VOPAGU-2260 file (C-alpha; in pm, 1 decimal, decimal comma):
REM VOPAGU-2260
SITE   aa  ch    i         X         Y         Z
SITE  MET   A    0     -18,1      13,3       4,9
SITE  GLY   A    1     144,7     352,5     -39,7
SITE  GLU   A    2     230,0     601,6     212,7
SITE  ASP   A    3    -145,9     777,6     174,7
SITE  THR   A    4    -351,9     475,3     170,8
SITE  PRO   A    5    -530,9     448,2     540,4
SITE  ALA   A    6    -474,0     170,9     708,0
SITE  VAL   A    7    -770,8    -149,5     726,1
SITE  PRO   A    8    -848,7    -155,2    1097,1
SITE  SER   A    9    -843,1    -544,1    1176,4
SITE  ALA   A   10   -1127,2    -749,3    1284,5
SITE  ASP   A   11   -1021,4    -719,6    1658,6
SITE  VAL   A   12   -1012,1    -386,0    1662,5
SITE  GLU   A   13   -1346,5    -361,8    1481,3
SITE  GLU   A   14   -1474,0    -576,0    1760,5
SITE  ALA   A   15   -1325,0    -392,4    2040,0
SITE  MET   A   16   -1443,5     -74,4    1908,5
SITE  ILE   A   17   -1811,0    -160,6    1934,4
SITE  PHE   A   18   -1782,5    -297,9    2260,9
SITE  ARG   A   19   -1619,8      21,7    2399,6
SITE  LEU   A   20   -1894,1     224,8    2227,4
SITE  VAL   A   21   -2101,8     -18,4    2389,9
SITE  ARG   A   22   -1954,7      19,9    2725,3
SITE  GLU   A   23   -1947,9     371,9    2734,8
SITE  LYS   A   24   -2307,4     453,6    2656,1
SITE  ASP   A   25   -2168,4     679,7    2342,1
SITE  VAL   A   26   -2521,1     644,2    2139,0
SITE  GLU   A   27   -2399,9     901,9    1869,9
SITE  GLY   A   28   -2032,9     718,0    1835,7
SITE  ILE   A   29   -2233,0     423,3    1742,7
SITE  ARG   A   30   -2464,6     564,5    1535,1
SITE  ARG   A   31   -2159,6     680,4    1330,8
SITE  TYR   A   32   -1968,0     346,6    1340,2
SITE  LEU   A   33   -2269,3     197,4    1236,1
SITE  GLN   A   34   -2300,2     414,4     942,8
SITE  ASP   A   35   -1926,7     432,6     858,0
SITE  SER   A   36   -1811,3      85,8     881,7
SITE  ASN   A   37   -2173,8     -79,6     722,0
SITE  VAL   A   38   -2121,2    -360,5     943,7
SITE  VAL   A   39   -2398,4    -608,6    1118,1
SITE  PRO   A   40   -2320,8    -591,8    1509,6
SITE  ILE   A   41   -2265,5    -984,6    1534,7
SITE  GLN   A   42   -1973,5    -968,2    1716,6
SITE  TYR   A   43   -1852,3   -1190,0    2066,2
SITE  ASP   A   44   -1650,7   -1083,2    2308,7
SITE  GLY   A   45   -1430,4   -1306,5    2527,7
SITE  GLU   A   46   -1749,9   -1390,6    2777,4
SITE  GLY   A   47   -1947,7   -1491,9    2454,9
SITE  MET   A   48   -2190,3   -1186,5    2473,3
SITE  THR   A   49   -2265,3    -994,9    2178,8
SITE  PRO   A   50   -2265,5    -585,8    2213,5
SITE  LEU   A   51   -2665,6    -594,9    2197,6
SITE  GLN   A   52   -2653,5    -812,4    2532,0
SITE  HIS   A   53   -2381,2    -544,6    2720,2
SITE  ALA   A   54   -2627,8    -271,9    2583,7
SITE  ALA   A   55   -2941,5    -477,8    2745,6
SITE  TYR   A   56   -2742,2    -528,3    3055,7
SITE  ARG   A   57   -2682,8    -180,3    3083,6
SITE  GLY   A   58   -3035,0     -83,7    3011,0
SITE  GLY   A   59   -2951,1     141,5    2691,2
SITE  TYR   A   60   -3241,0     135,0    2480,3
SITE  GLU   A   61   -3127,2     384,1    2227,9
SITE  ILE   A   62   -2824,9     151,7    2184,6
SITE  CYS   A   63   -3034,1    -144,5    2154,8
SITE  ARG   A   64   -3234,9       9,2    1912,5
SITE  LEU   A   65   -2971,9      96,6    1706,4
SITE  LEU   A   66   -2801,4    -243,2    1695,1
SITE  ILE   A   67   -3110,5    -422,6    1616,4
SITE  ASP   A   68   -3204,2    -158,0    1374,1
SITE  HIS   A   69   -2844,9    -288,2    1223,7
SITE  GLY   A   70   -2907,2    -684,5    1234,4
SITE  ALA   A   71   -2825,3    -730,2    1545,6
SITE  ASP   A   72   -2982,5   -1099,3    1624,3
SITE  VAL   A   73   -3190,8   -1033,8    1980,8
SITE  ASN   A   74   -3166,0   -1414,9    2012,0
SITE  ALA   A   75   -2750,5   -1493,9    1947,0
SITE  THR   A   76   -2551,8   -1568,9    2209,3
SITE  LYS   A   77   -2228,4   -1776,2    2312,3
SITE  HIS   A   78   -2258,9   -1693,6    2707,9
SITE  ALA   A   79   -2061,3   -1969,9    2892,9
SITE  HIS   A   80   -2373,0   -1950,5    3100,9
SITE  LYS   A   81   -2635,3   -1932,3    2812,0
SITE  TYR   A   82   -2767,0   -1611,8    2940,2
SITE  SER   A   83   -2984,8   -1456,3    2639,1
SITE  THR   A   84   -3068,4   -1100,7    2525,2
SITE  LEU   A   85   -3358,6   -1114,4    2729,2
SITE  HIS   A   86   -3217,5   -1231,2    3067,7
SITE  PHE   A   87   -2995,1    -935,8    3050,6
SITE  GLY   A   88   -3254,0    -698,8    2936,0
SITE  VAL   A   89   -3488,1    -804,6    3239,2
SITE  MET   A   90   -3184,7    -787,1    3463,2
SITE  SER   A   91   -3144,2    -419,7    3368,7
SITE  GLY   A   92   -3519,2    -361,5    3508,5
SITE  LYS   A   93   -3605,2    -147,7    3189,8
SITE  CYS   A   94   -3965,8    -224,0    3093,0
SITE  ASP   A   95   -3955,1     -45,6    2773,5
SITE  LEU   A   96   -3658,4    -217,9    2683,4
SITE  VAL   A   97   -3785,7    -543,3    2746,7
SITE  ARG   A   98   -4052,9    -515,1    2518,9
SITE  LEU   A   99   -3856,7    -340,1    2236,9
SITE  LEU   A  100   -3625,8    -684,5    2218,0
SITE  LEU   A  101   -3996,7    -894,1    2276,5
SITE  ASP   A  102   -4123,7    -707,2    1980,7
SITE  HIS   A  103   -3845,0    -778,7    1787,2
SITE  GLY   A  104   -3814,3   -1176,6    1827,8
SITE  ALA   A  105   -3640,8   -1225,3    2196,6
SITE  ASP   A  106   -3769,4   -1574,8    2296,0
SITE  PRO   A  107   -3895,0   -1535,0    2644,7
SITE  THR   A  108   -3878,7   -1958,0    2688,6
SITE  ALA   A  109   -3487,5   -1961,8    2658,7
SITE  LYS   A  110   -3332,5   -2075,4    2943,3
SITE  ASN   A  111   -3019,1   -2039,8    3089,0
SITE  THR   A  112   -2774,1   -2293,8    3234,3
SITE  VAL   A  113   -2930,4   -2380,4    3533,4
SITE  GLY   A  114   -3297,3   -2392,3    3395,2
SITE  LYS   A  115   -3411,4   -2026,9    3478,2
SITE  THR   A  116   -3605,4   -1799,3    3190,0
SITE  ALA   A  117   -3587,6   -1451,0    3194,2
SITE  SER   A  118   -3908,9   -1381,1    3357,9
SITE  GLU   A  119   -3777,2   -1632,7    3631,5
SITE  ILE   A  120   -3416,5   -1461,4    3696,0
SITE  GLY   A  121   -3595,2   -1126,9    3681,1
SITE  ALA   A  122   -3833,6   -1209,5    3980,5
SITE  PHE   A  123   -3540,2   -1345,5    4143,7
SITE  VAL   A  124   -3345,3   -1024,7    4118,1
SITE  GLY   A  125   -3715,2    -829,1    4218,9
SITE  ASN   A  126   -3741,2    -670,1    3847,7
SITE  HIS   A  127   -4079,0    -708,4    3888,2
SITE  ASP   A  128   -4224,9    -476,2    3650,0
SITE  ALA   A  129   -3978,1    -609,3    3367,0
SITE  VAL   A  130   -4152,9    -947,0    3480,0
SITE  SER   A  131   -4455,3    -904,0    3408,4
SITE  VAL   A  132   -4354,6    -736,3    3056,3
SITE  ILE   A  133   -4265,7   -1037,7    2954,6
SITE  ASN   A  134   -4582,4   -1236,5    3121,6
SITE  ASN   A  135   -4825,7   -1003,9    2992,4
SITE  TYR   A  136   -4636,7   -1023,1    2604,8
SITE  VAL   A  137   -4813,2   -1194,4    2286,0
SITE  PRO   A  138   -4680,1   -1142,1    1935,9
SITE  LEU   A  139   -4854,9    -881,4    1697,8
SITE  SER   A  140   -4893,3   -1180,9    1474,5
SITE  SER   A  141   -5167,1   -1375,9    1708,8
SITE  LEU   A  142   -5412,4   -1040,6    1595,1
SITE  ASP   A  143   -5391,8   -1222,4    1226,6
SITE  GLY   A  144   -5629,8   -1454,9    1259,9
SITE  PRO   A  145   -5880,9   -1294,5    1438,6
SITE  PHE   A  146   -5848,0   -1029,2    1196,9
SITE  LYS   A  147   -5930,0   -1257,2     948,5
SITE  ALA   A  148   -6242,9   -1438,1    1091,1
SITE  LYS   A  149   -6369,0   -1057,7    1187,2
SITE  LYS   A  150   -6307,3    -958,5     823,6
SITE  VAL   A  151   -6122,6    -629,7     931,2
SITE  THR   A  152   -6065,8    -410,4     651,2
SITE  ALA   A  153   -5713,9    -287,7     589,5
SITE  GLU   A  154   -5810,9      76,4     670,9
SITE  VAL   A  155   -5960,8      -6,1    1014,6
SITE  ARG   A  156   -5707,6    -255,3    1054,0
SITE  ALA   A  157   -5447,5     -14,2    1035,2
SITE  ALA   A  158   -5588,5     214,7    1255,2
SITE  ILE   A  159   -5660,0     -43,5    1574,5
SITE  GLU   A  160   -5388,7    -323,2    1530,6
SITE  ASN   A  161   -5121,3    -138,3    1703,6
SITE  PRO   A  162   -5320,2      33,5    2010,4
SITE  MET   A  163   -5479,7    -357,9    2036,4
SITE  HIS   A  164   -5158,0    -519,4    2065,5
SITE  ASP   A  165   -5035,8    -244,8    2323,1
SITE  LEU   A  166   -5374,1    -307,8    2527,7
SITE  ILE   A  167   -5343,6    -693,7    2512,6
SITE  CYS   A  168   -4993,9    -674,0    2644,2
SITE  THR   A  169   -5108,3    -436,0    2902,9
SITE  GLY   A  170   -5015,7    -574,9    3265,5
SITE  ASN   A  171   -5300,2    -340,5    3494,0
SITE  VAL   A  172   -5612,9    -387,0    3363,7
SITE  HIS   A  173   -5758,5    -150,7    3599,9
SITE  PRO   A  174   -6086,8      12,5    3445,6
SITE  VAL   A  175   -5973,1     366,5    3474,5
SITE  SER   A  176   -5625,7     273,3    3341,0
SITE  VAL   A  177   -5766,6     117,6    3026,1
SITE  ILE   A  178   -6028,5     396,8    2971,3
SITE  ASN   A  179   -5670,0     646,9    3008,3
SITE  PHE   A  180   -5517,5     449,9    2728,6
SITE  ALA   A  181   -5809,5     416,2    2494,3
SITE  GLU   A  182   -5876,4     806,5    2539,4
SITE  LYS   A  183   -5529,8     873,2    2377,6
SITE  GLN   A  184   -5568,6     540,3    2148,9
SITE  ILE   A  185   -5928,3     703,2    2012,3
SITE  SER   A  186   -5920,6     403,3    1759,3
SITE  LEU   A  187   -6031,7     183,9    2054,7
SITE  VAL   A  188   -6341,4     398,4    2126,8
SITE  VAL   A  189   -6454,8     438,8    1790,5
SITE  ASN   A  190   -6409,9     109,3    1675,9
SITE  ALA   A  191   -6539,8     -38,4    2031,0
SITE  LYS   A  192   -6784,1    -270,8    1948,7
SITE  LEU   A  193   -6540,5    -460,1    1670,5
SITE  VAL   A  194   -6247,7    -437,1    1947,2
SITE  GLY   A  195   -6462,3    -600,5    2184,2
SITE  GLU   A  196   -6588,8    -882,4    1964,5
SITE  ILE   A  197   -6229,0    -952,5    1835,6
SITE  LEU   A  198   -6121,0    -984,5    2212,1
SITE  GLU   A  199   -6371,0   -1217,8    2278,3
SITE  TYR   A  200   -6309,6   -1456,4    1983,7
SITE  MET   A  201   -5950,1   -1449,1    2094,0
SITE  MET   A  202   -6031,7   -1537,1    2401,8
SITE  ASN   A  203   -6252,8   -1820,6    2286,1
SITE  ARG   A  204   -5936,8   -1914,2    2056,7
SITE  GLU   A  205   -5689,1   -1938,1    2370,9
SITE  MET   A  206   -5939,9   -2185,5    2547,9
SITE  SER   A  207   -6017,8   -2393,4    2272,0
SITE  VAL   A  208   -5647,5   -2536,0    2245,1
SITE  ASP   A  209   -5681,8   -2903,1    2352,5
SITE  GLY   A  210   -5409,9   -2927,2    2686,4
SITE  ASP   A  211   -5265,8   -2631,1    2656,5
SITE  ALA   A  212   -5513,7   -2336,0    2707,5
SITE  ASN   A  213   -5390,7   -2022,6    2842,7
SITE  THR   A  214   -5635,0   -1919,2    3098,4
SITE  ILE   A  215   -5494,1   -1627,2    3206,1
SITE  LEU   A  216   -5460,4   -1443,7    2906,9
SITE  ALA   A  217   -5827,3   -1565,7    2831,1
SITE  PHE   A  218   -5921,6   -1392,7    3128,0
SITE  LYS   A  219   -5783,6   -1094,9    3049,1
SITE  LEU   A  220   -5899,2   -1110,4    2707,2
SITE  HIS   A  221   -6254,4   -1129,8    2886,3
SITE  VAL   A  222   -6199,3    -858,2    3103,8
SITE  LEU   A  223   -6070,5    -607,4    2848,8
SITE  SER   A  224   -6374,8    -724,0    2633,1
SITE  ASN   A  225   -6597,6    -632,9    2879,2
SITE  TYR   A  226   -6444,4    -292,2    2905,6
SITE  GLU   A  227   -6459,1    -234,5    2546,5
SITE  LYS   A  228   -6847,8    -275,1    2554,6
SITE  LEU   A  229   -6860,3       8,7    2792,7
SITE  LEU   A  230   -6617,0     224,5    2584,6
SITE  SER   A  231   -6878,1     162,0    2320,0
SITE  THR   A  232   -7149,1     388,9    2490,9
SITE  ALA   A  233   -6909,7     662,3    2413,2
SITE  CYS   A  234   -6894,3     587,8    2040,6
SITE  SER   A  235   -7225,0     804,8    1948,4
SITE  SER   A  236   -7121,3    1093,4    2200,1
SITE  GLU   A  237   -7052,9    1422,5    2033,8
SITE  ASP   A  238   -6806,0    1484,4    2333,0
SITE  LYS   A  239   -6619,4    1169,3    2377,6
SITE  SER   A  240   -6379,6    1294,6    2626,4
SITE  LYS   A  241   -6675,0    1442,5    2861,1
SITE  HIS   A  242   -6841,2    1051,4    2849,6
SITE  LEU   A  243   -6492,2     922,1    2939,4
SITE  LEU   A  244   -6432,9    1089,3    3185,1
SITE  ALA   A  245   -6779,5    1071,4    3378,0
SITE  LEU   A  246   -6711,8     695,2    3313,7
SITE  LYS   A  247   -6384,1     709,5    3508,0
SITE  LYS   A  248   -6525,5     907,9    3764,3
SITE  LYS   A  249   -6790,7     612,1    3798,3
SITE  PHE   A  250   -6548,5     373,8    3854,7
SITE  LEU   A  251   -6372,7     596,9    4110,4
SITE  THR   A  252   -6659,0     726,9    4354,2
SITE  GLY   A  253   -6643,7     615,6    4712,8
SITE  VAL   A  254   -6903,7     567,7    4959,1
SITE  GLU   A  255   -6974,1     609,1    5299,4
SITE  PRO   A  256   -6831,0     565,4    5585,7
SITE  ASP   A  257   -6469,9     466,6    5420,9
SITE  GLY   A  258   -6457,8     584,4    5056,1
SITE  THR   A  259   -6508,7     212,5    4912,6
SITE  GLN   A  260   -6516,9     214,8    4538,2
SITE  GLU   A  261   -6831,4       4,3    4540,0
SITE  TYR   A  262   -6913,3      51,7    4173,7
SITE  MET   A  263   -6607,2     -96,5    4066,8
SITE  GLU   A  264   -6596,2    -385,1    4303,1
SITE  LYS   A  265   -6945,1    -492,7    4180,4
SITE  TYR   A  266   -6874,3    -422,3    3812,4
SITE  LEU   A  267   -6543,1    -647,9    3846,7
SITE  ARG   A  268   -6699,4    -897,4    4056,8
SITE  GLU   A  269   -7012,2    -949,2    3804,9
SITE  VAL   A  270   -6732,3    -945,7    3499,9
SITE  ILE   A  271   -6566,5   -1242,5    3684,6
SITE  ARG   A  272   -6890,5   -1432,7    3717,6
SITE  LEU   A  273   -6918,1   -1405,2    3344,4
SITE  PHE   A  274   -6623,7   -1536,8    3255,2
SITE  PRO   A  275   -6729,8   -1886,4    3055,6
SITE  PHE   A  276   -6477,0   -2094,1    3207,4
SITE  VAL   A  277   -6576,2   -2098,8    3573,0
SITE  GLN   A  278   -6441,5   -2444,3    3618,7
SITE  SER   A  279   -6083,2   -2333,9    3561,5
SITE  PRO   A  280   -5876,4   -2336,4    3891,3
SITE  MET   A  281   -5793,1   -1962,3    3832,7
SITE  ILE   A  282   -6134,3   -1841,0    3868,4
SITE  VAL   A  283   -6216,5   -2099,7    4115,9
SITE  SER   A  284   -5955,7   -1953,9    4316,6
SITE  ILE   A  285   -6074,4   -1544,9    4269,3
SITE  VAL   A  286   -6439,9   -1621,0    4309,7
SITE  GLY   A  287   -6344,3   -1863,7    4636,4
SITE  THR   A  288   -6162,0   -1535,4    4770,0
SITE  LEU   A  289   -6418,1   -1307,4    4718,2
SITE  ALA   A  290   -6713,0   -1500,6    4845,2
SITE  ASP   A  291   -6535,8   -1506,8    5135,8
SITE  THR   A  292   -6449,1   -1088,9    5127,4
SITE  LYS   A  293   -6712,4    -833,8    5180,5
SITE  ILE   A  294   -6700,1    -564,4    4939,5
SITE  GLY   A  295   -6482,0    -268,5    5127,2
SITE  ASP   A  296   -6233,6    -541,6    5300,6
SITE  HIS   A  297   -5924,1    -670,9    5089,1
SITE  PRO   A  298   -5816,9    -814,7    4869,8
SITE  THR   A  299   -6033,2    -607,5    4614,2
SITE  ALA   A  300   -6138,6    -759,3    4268,4
SITE  ILE   A  301   -5882,5    -567,0    4090,7
SITE  THR   A  302   -5620,5    -663,8    4330,3
SITE  LEU   A  303   -5663,8   -1026,7    4267,2
SITE  ILE   A  304   -5699,2    -975,0    3903,4
SITE  ASN   A  305   -5400,9    -787,5    3848,2
SITE  SER   A  306   -5207,6   -1027,5    4053,6
SITE  HIS   A  307   -5305,4   -1322,7    3860,0
SITE  LEU   A  308   -5246,4   -1155,4    3579,6
SITE  ASN   A  309   -4858,9   -1057,0    3651,8
SITE  GLY   A  310   -4762,3   -1302,3    3962,3
SITE  GLN   A  311   -4767,5   -1245,4    4330,3
SITE  ARG   A  312   -4484,6   -1040,1    4445,6
SITE  MET   A  313   -4302,0   -1106,9    4775,0
SITE  PHE   A  314   -4219,1    -725,3    4893,1
SITE  LYS   A  315   -4396,3    -422,9    4783,3
SITE  ASN   A  316   -4209,6     -92,6    4813,1
SITE  SER   A  317   -4555,0     112,2    4778,3
SITE  GLU   A  318   -4904,8     101,9    4719,0
SITE  PRO   A  319   -5077,0      94,7    4373,7
SITE  CYS   A  320   -5214,8     388,9    4235,1
SITE  VAL   A  321   -5540,7     448,8    4379,5
SITE  ALA   A  322   -5692,1     632,3    4069,0
SITE  CYS   A  323   -5535,3     423,0    3782,6
SITE  GLY   A  324   -5410,7      96,7    3985,4
SITE  ALA   A  325   -5025,2     152,1    3851,9
SITE  GLU   A  326   -4795,8     -20,4    4087,9
SITE  SER   A  327   -4516,8     146,1    4261,8
SITE  ALA   A  328   -4718,3     492,3    4289,5
SITE  SER   A  329   -4465,0     693,7    4468,1
SITE  LYS   A  330   -4694,6     997,6    4543,5
SITE  LYS   A  331   -4937,5    1053,1    4875,2
SITE  CYS   A  332   -5187,3    1301,7    4936,7
SITE  SER   A  333   -4997,5    1537,1    5128,5
SITE  LYS   A  334   -5248,2    1576,7    5384,8
SITE  CYS   A  335   -5385,9    1238,8    5514,3
SITE  LYS   A  336   -5042,0    1097,7    5340,9
SITE  SER   A  337   -5295,7     742,5    5326,2
SITE  VAL   A  338   -5361,2     716,5    4966,6
SITE  SER   A  339   -5081,1     655,1    4693,7
SITE  TYR   A  340   -5102,6     815,1    4332,2
SITE  CYS   A  341   -4888,6     780,2    4068,3
SITE  ASP   A  342   -4856,3    1134,9    3943,5
SITE  ALA   A  343   -5072,6    1430,2    3984,3
SITE  VAL   A  344   -5298,6    1366,6    3678,6
SITE  CYS   A  345   -5417,1    1100,5    3872,9
SITE  GLN   A  346   -5472,9    1301,4    4236,0
SITE  LYS   A  347   -5645,6    1553,6    4024,1
SITE  LEU   A  348   -5872,0    1314,2    3875,5
SITE  GLU   A  349   -5995,4    1098,4    4215,4
SITE  TRP   A  350   -6022,3    1435,3    4418,1
SITE  PHE   A  351   -6393,9    1473,2    4377,0
SITE  THR   A  352   -6410,0    1153,7    4575,1
SITE  HIS   A  353   -6087,8    1179,9    4803,0
SITE  LYS   A  354   -6157,9    1519,8    4926,2
SITE  ARG   A  355   -6464,5    1390,1    5121,2
SITE  PHE   A  356   -6273,0    1118,7    5273,3
SITE  CYS   A  357   -5943,5    1261,5    5348,1
SITE  GLN   A  358   -5966,8    1399,9    5699,5
SITE  LYS   A  359   -6111,3    1061,1    5802,1
SITE  PHE   A  360   -5841,3     890,6    5632,8
SITE  LEU   A  361   -5571,9    1142,9    5840,6
SITE  MET   A  362   -5744,6    1046,6    6196,9
SITE  ASP   A  363   -5759,5     667,6    6085,8
SITE  ARG   A  364   -5357,5     672,0    6024,7
SITE  LEU   A  365   -5271,0     905,3    6350,0
SITE  ALA   A  366   -5476,2     643,3    6589,0
SITE  ALA   A  367   -5331,1     376,9    6442,4
SITE  GLU   A  368   -4963,3     516,3    6461,2
SITE  ALA   A  369   -5019,7     613,9    6838,0
SITE  ASP   A  370   -5190,9     269,7    6876,1
SITE  LYS   A  371   -4819,3     134,9    6735,4
SITE  LYS   A  372   -4649,5     343,8    6970,6
SITE  PHE   A  373   -4836,6     256,6    7339,1
SITE  THR   A  374   -4783,1    -130,1    7185,2
SITE  ILE   A  375   -4402,5     -99,8    7190,7
SITE  ALA   A  376   -4395,2     110,5    7485,6
């Protein structure tokens, strides 16, 4: 080569470069590297890990997306203990990253050398929200058959397919959470009757698989299909937002003497009762528990439903949002400090009913704290 001819980097140098960029979380550096080198990032380091696995372990969503867009294989691994990219992703605890990997074909059934799947490893390290993403995930292709069976037009499919997929994959089926989501994805309201029919079709399909019925998914589809029936009442409304707000407030309204969300409890108990496959062990368990639980006591119907969808959690750092049911709600009412919210939006939404009981909650909390101090003393 002549003196002005640039040296061609060796394979080792190229490999070292991509791993270094990933380790440093240099998004722009990786973007330039992938564009300039025009290579598929499928290298392995000394531990048998790919750049994508390193990025997943570090929780780098944007880097993972870049690597996948340039051809990285989400299931490639030569790791000595057979940890997949999804294993590393769930250990990062980043839900959006786990969803990205699943959307691009990550295998949730892959096991490491001690026989643990990604969801089992995630539960072991306490990343329950990320585990919930895996456990509630269904491939987008699972909608193909139902859309064909219901003769959904290409135009309608384009409007509802992705929102429906996200809805089915949710780990929180609290009615207010679902209404909030539908309000943002208005096609689920405009086409609510059809969406409900598709969900019901999918429920029956799940339960018709001989020896391999997915009761948990079928039950979730049943719950969501009933919500869509409610949403269909907003289709003809001129002010859909006003109608949806009224629905949310109906679910959240507390009754005397302790603010119990009575309508929501009765509604969900009826939805459970209407599940066609009443002999399934999960439904028998839920119904048995609720039969021994008075309305206003714990566990509530939504608590039981969400726990069956997501699995029991041994330790909880916070209570779910009283307005939308989201886990790990970190905000508290500044006065009574007895109810949790995920943000100011949920607190504002629920204030119309909470203000009637806030003082009572405060007095109950102070009395409980006094009793605790007296017991310790």
